[in-house]
N, C-alpha and C positions, 0 to 999 in steps of 0.2 A: 971490363967484357963478361957479361950477364953469361952467367953456365947456362946454356939451351934446354938441359934437362930440368934444370931450379924455372925455367919460365915456363916449360911444356904442364910439370906438376902442376906450376901457382894456377894456370888456364885449366887446367883439369878438375882442381880445385871448386875454382873461382861458378866453375859453372856446375857442378856436385852443389855449391851450394845454392846457386839459383833457382835450377831444376828441383831442388828440397825449399823450399821458400815460395815455389809456386807451384797453385793448385787451379783448378776450373770446376767451376759449377756448373751441370747442364741443366738446360730449361724445366726438365723433369724433374729435378732435384733440387733439396737443399740440403744446408752441412752443419757442423758445428765443429769447432776447435777443440783442440783440449790441451790441458798444461800438466802436463806430468799426471796424464785420470781424470785430472779436475776443467771442467766445461765452460772458457774461459769467452768464448763468443759461442753464439745460438742463432735458428733462422737466417743462415748465411744466405742470400740473394743468388740468382743464377748469375756466372759472369766470373772473370777473371781477378785469383783473392793474391796475396803474400798471406805469410806464417815464418816465424821463429823455425830453423831447422834444425832438424835432432831435439829439437826439445820437442814444439809442438806438435802435435799429431791431429789429421782432419776424419772424421766421419761425414759420410752422403747418407743422403735417406730417400728415396722415391716420395716428392711428393702428391702426388697422382691418386685416383681415388683405385681404390683396390677389394678386392671384392672376397668378404669371409661365406665360403659355403662349405658348411657340415652337415653332421646326418641327422634326418628326420629325428624329433622327438615328440614325444607322449609329454600329453599333457590331461589333466581333468579338467570337463566343463561345470557347472559352477550345481548341475543335478546329477555331480558324480558320473559323469559315463569318457568314456576316451575316445580322446583325439588324436591323429597324428600330423602333423605340423612339419610340411616343407619348408626350412626360409631361405634369405641369402643377403649378407650385411653389405654396402658399401662406404665405407671406409676411407679415412686418409689420414695422415701425421702432422695436428692443431699446435703442439708442441712439442718441437724439437728436445728442448732439454728434457722433460718430465718423461718423455719417450723414452732417453736415451737412457734416464735411470731406472724407470717400471719397468721395464723389457728386456732386461739382461743384454745394457749395450746396443738396445735397440734392435734386436730381435725382432721378425715381422714372425717368426712363430709361435715364438712369448708369443707376443703381442695379439695374436689370433686365439691363442689359447685362454689369454688370461679378459678378452670382449667375448668369449664365446659364451662362459654360464653368464656373463653382464644380458645378453639380448637375451637366453632361455628365461631367465626368473622374471627379466621384462613381458615375455611373453607369457608364460608362467601363469604369471600375477594378474594379465587382461582377462584370459582365456577363463582361468577360476572364476571372473568376476560373469561368466555371459552361461549361457544358457547354448547347448547343441546350435539350435536356429538360428540363435544373433553369430556363432563363432562361423559357422558355412555360408549365412545371405549378407552377414556383415563387407562395408567397397574394403577394399584394399586401401585406399587413401586415408580412409576415417581408420584403421586401426595402424599404419605409419604413422601416424599423427602422435595418437597417440603413445606410441611404445619409444617416438625419440626421444622426448624429455627426458625419462626416465634413463634411458638405455643412458644419453648423454653424459645426466647428474656423476655414472657412474665410470664411465671411459672418459670424463675427464680428466681424472686422476693417472691416467696413463696418457696422457698426451694428445689424446685420439679424439675427433669427431668424424658422430659417422652419419655420412649424409641421407641412407636412406637404407631404409629394412625392408622386405617386398615377401609375400608370402607365397612360394611358386602353387604349393596344392593341400590341400585339407585330406585327407583319408580315416577312412576307419580303419584301424588295428583285424587283421584278419585272425588273430585267435581269442575277440572277443565276440558277443552275441549281439551288437549297435549293429552291424554290417544286414546282420538277418533281418532285425526286429526293422531298420529302415526298409528294407528288399520288400519285407509285409506288409510292410502301410504306405510303402508305395503302389504295390500289386491290390493292396486293398480301396485306396483311393482310385486306381485303375480301376477296380471291379465294380464300384458304387459309381466310375462315371458310364463306364458300358451299358451297366442296366440302368439308368435314367434315359441312356439317350433312346436302347431297347425300347424300353418305356413308354417313350415322345414318339419311338416310330407306332407302336403298335397302335398308340392312343389318334395317330394322325392313320396309320390305313384305316381305323374303322373308320374314321370320321370320312375319309374318301369312299370308304365301299356303303356309305351310311347314305354320302350326298346323290352315288350313280346309283341305287338302288330307287332312290325317291326318284331322280331325274326317272328312271326306266319307267315306272309307271304313272309318271303325269304321262310323259311322249304314249306309252300305248293308252293309256285312259282318250288322250287327245286324238290319237287315232284311231280308236275304235268307235269315236263320235264320231270323228269325220266319217269313217266307214258306212257309218250307218247314213247318217245324212248322205254322201254318197247311194246308199244302196236303195236308201226310200225314196232319192231324187229319180234313180233308176226302173224303178217297178214303179211310182209314180209315169214317168212314159212310158215304159212299154205296157200298160194300162189304158191309155189313152189311146196311143196308139192301136191297139187290139179294137176298143171301143168302135173308133173310128175306121177298120178297114170290114170288122168283122158283120157294124150298121147295115155294112152295101147289102150285106144278103144274109137274111139270118138262117135262110136253113143251114145255108153251109154252116153257119156257125158253130150251130145245134151238132149237127155231125162231124165238125170236126170236136169240140165239147167230147164227145161219143167217143172217138175215138182214142182220147185224150185219156178217159177212165179202162177204157178197154185194154190198156196199156198200162197204167197202173195196176189193175187189177191182176193182168197173167207178169205180171214182169220178174216174178220168182223161177215162171215152167211149173209150179206144183198148184196152183190153185184149182179150187174145183168149187164153182155156183151150182146151185139149181135153183131154178130158177121157172116161173109161167110163161110158155115159148109167149104167150100175151105179153111180159111185160114188158112195161118201156123202155127197159134199160136192152134188151135185146131188136130195138125197135132199126136198128140199123144191120143187121145179122139177118133178117126173113128177106125171102124176095121180092121182086116187084109184085103190085094186088092185081087182083084179076079183077 
């Protein structure tokens, strides 16, 4: 009859061996198997796998895209002007064996510490060949395309593939005179535009004013011409009506004309006239003839 303790012990040992020989790799992971510190299997895909218990060890790594976001770095442009570039990098493990060997046993912090200078050197070489205007105005996609090939050439030794390099912002350092010179240039350009618009406004105002004065003179001349026509027509009509009316009684017409003359002569109330009593002018001032 078997010893129950021995059976239980054997079952526990069997379970322990089973558990230590089985490992699971998740969907977001890849793994390597080490035998006495030497990589014997790598790039293990997700799923259930087996290893030699107590002899082989498993190291798992994240195979998703990882983000490297470092502090902004200062670079010199082709004309020796400072710019401060803030960037981030998307990277992933491509060769897990090389990654494990090159980064202190697959340490992500160590990997980023070694990847950072590779990215910064590629950025420095790219920016050093461009002017400030080209750096500021160049498209992000164009910059990324230029950088990826050179960065991945260096990152391949780390078992890393860089999928994307993005520049978040490009600033001018506060401790240099570039920012002031840029603002001064922008202010000068805006002032030139404002002066040009002001000059155009003055020219347009003068044109409108000149056109208005010309039109007013034309309108005034036409009004005076029409007024003269109307006045001449009125005077002609008055003369015609007067001649028709006065022609009916010549004596009354002479009397009326004399009254008009008297009225005009003494209109100011101060006129003094010395005339012969028998003057024709005083014809209607005398009494009736005897």
